[in-house]
C-alpha positions, 0 to 999 in steps of 0.5 A: 273196431280193431280185433286180434284173431285168436291165434294173434297172427292177424288184426281185423279192422273195420274201416268207415268212409267219411260219408258213413255209407260204406264199411269194410272189414279188412284182415291185416297180417300182424307180422308184416303189417300189410293188408291181406284181404277185404272180408266184408263190405257193408253199404247203405244209401243212408249210413252204416253203423259198424258198432261191434267187432267180429266175435271169433270161434276158437275151435274153427276158423269162423267168426260171428258178424253183426249187421242190419243189412236186412233192416234189423241187427242180426248175427251172421256166421263167416269164415276167416276168408270172408265167406258167408256161411249162414245168417244165424238170427232172423226176424223183425227184431234187433239183436242188442248184445252178443254175450258169446258162446259156451265152452264147447261152442255149441250155443251162442247167447244174445239179447234181443228186442223179441218180442217187444222193442221196449224190452231187452230179452235173453236167449240162447241159440244152437249153432247147429240147428239154429233153434232159439231157446228163451232164457229170460223173457219176462216183460221188461228189461233184462241185463245178464252177467254170464259165467265164463263157461255160460253155465250160469247167469245173473239176471238183473230185471226191472219193469214198470211194476218191478224196481229190481229183481236179481236172479241166478239162472242155471242155464243147463236145467233152466232153474232160477233162484231169486237172490234179491227183490228190491223194495219199491222206494216210492211205495209210500208216495202217492203216485199216478199210474203209468202205462205204455201204449202204441199209436200208428204213424202215417206208415202204419208203424207202431210208435211207443208212448208212455202216459202217467196219470195224476194221483187219484185220477178221475176219468170224468175230469179234464187235466192239464197235460205235459207232453214230451216228444222224442224224435 
């Protein structure tokens, strides 16, 4: 986690202790190679996971920092001096990817697990009002590729029933053009139906499961079951 500042005068380096329960974001002077200031300190009784670098705004001395300090990975806006301005995103869901901002730095683009933790959904958010706007929220998994100015994105989408759909999304007017609908390579095969469902753990949390029935499944019969548990 080593990042140049936009003016290339500083390095921002994340330090992680051996116990992995404390992370420090430190600013270094690139000319003198000296440590200038500890900007952010992240602590947790179990572990911290500083996987991402700060994302710098070019027009203002601010950067966006990702942290799961409230139990969910979210975006926070800081000054170069390490002062927290505001928490940008909030809720019982994860920010899974930060894609950057538009050319005027008015809107930030990100992926999240809202509304379902088994999917990946794309949103934009106004930096000023914090209003979140959905871009690609069909149930399933979305992997976008954005144009440099964030005027367009190509969305790669799939779910249990959709092998792959590739769409071009105009982010200014929200219009979508389908570029490719992939054929199901197993359409001639006799496959059983798959479903995703939830069960509760002892704390009342939802655990997500998938079941695949045999072809020509008869609910009145008993079948052998192969069960795989991922812990």
